[in-house]
C-alpha positions as CSV (number, residue, x, y, z in Angstrom):
1,X,145.5,-120.3,-1.7
2,X,144.0,-121.6,1.5
3,X,143.1,-119.0,4.1
4,X,141.8,-120.1,7.5
5,X,138.3,-119.0,8.1
6,X,137.1,-117.9,11.5
7,X,133.4,-118.3,11.6
8,X,131.9,-116.1,14.3
9,X,133.3,-116.0,17.8
10,X,130.7,-118.6,19.0
11,X,133.1,-121.6,18.6
12,X,135.9,-119.8,20.4
13,X,133.6,-118.6,23.2
14,X,132.2,-122.1,23.6
15,X,135.7,-123.6,23.9
16,X,136.8,-120.9,26.4
17,X,133.7,-121.5,28.5
18,X,134.7,-125.0,29.3
19,X,135.5,-125.2,33.0
20,X,137.5,-128.4,32.8
21,X,140.2,-127.0,30.6
22,X,143.5,-126.3,32.4
23,X,144.7,-122.7,32.5
24,X,147.7,-123.4,30.2
25,X,145.4,-125.0,27.6
26,X,143.1,-121.9,27.8
27,X,146.2,-119.7,27.2
28,X,147.2,-121.8,24.3
29,X,143.8,-121.8,22.7
30,X,143.6,-118.0,23.1
31,X,147.0,-117.5,21.5
32,X,146.1,-119.9,18.6
33,X,142.9,-118.0,18.0
34,X,144.6,-114.6,17.9
35,X,147.5,-115.8,15.7
36,X,145.0,-117.2,13.3
37,X,142.9,-114.0,13.3
38,X,146.0,-111.8,12.8
39,X,147.2,-114.0,10.0
40,X,143.9,-113.9,8.2
41,X,143.8,-110.1,8.6
42,X,147.3,-109.8,7.3
43,X,146.8,-112.0,4.2
44,X,143.4,-110.5,3.4
45,X,144.8,-106.9,3.5
46,X,147.8,-107.9,1.3
47,X,145.4,-109.3,-1.3
48,X,143.2,-106.2,-1.0
49,X,146.3,-104.1,-1.9
50,X,146.7,-106.0,-5.1
51,X,143.2,-105.5,-6.5
52,X,142.6,-103.2,-9.4
53,X,140.1,-100.2,-9.2
54,X,137.6,-102.3,-11.2
55,X,137.9,-105.2,-8.8
56,X,137.5,-102.9,-5.9
57,X,134.4,-101.5,-7.5
58,X,133.1,-105.0,-7.8
59,X,133.3,-105.6,-4.1
60,X,131.9,-102.1,-3.3
61,X,135.1,-100.3,-2.2
62,X,136.8,-97.2,-3.4
63,X,140.5,-97.2,-3.8
64,X,140.7,-94.8,-0.9
65,X,138.7,-97.1,1.4
66,X,140.9,-100.0,0.3
67,X,144.0,-98.0,1.1
68,X,142.7,-97.2,4.6
69,X,142.0,-100.9,5.2
70,X,145.2,-102.3,3.9
71,X,147.2,-99.6,5.8
72,X,146.0,-100.9,9.1
73,X,148.3,-103.1,11.2
74,X,147.2,-106.7,11.5
75,X,146.2,-106.4,15.1
76,X,143.6,-103.7,14.4
77,X,140.1,-104.8,13.4
């Protein structure tokens, strides 16, 4: 399964810092960024919900920590 990867926010910040970009393009870029971020959070949390206690232990999470994370809505970091 392919999941989009958002490196750090440097690429986004660099793109948004361009002065020659029309306002509508800036809005479109911002929306695309947030939709991608939200989609990544949603799919990651759904996958986290499916992990066994042993798999959670492998990544350093307790079942309770995992439950707290996958219970968050997609818009919350």
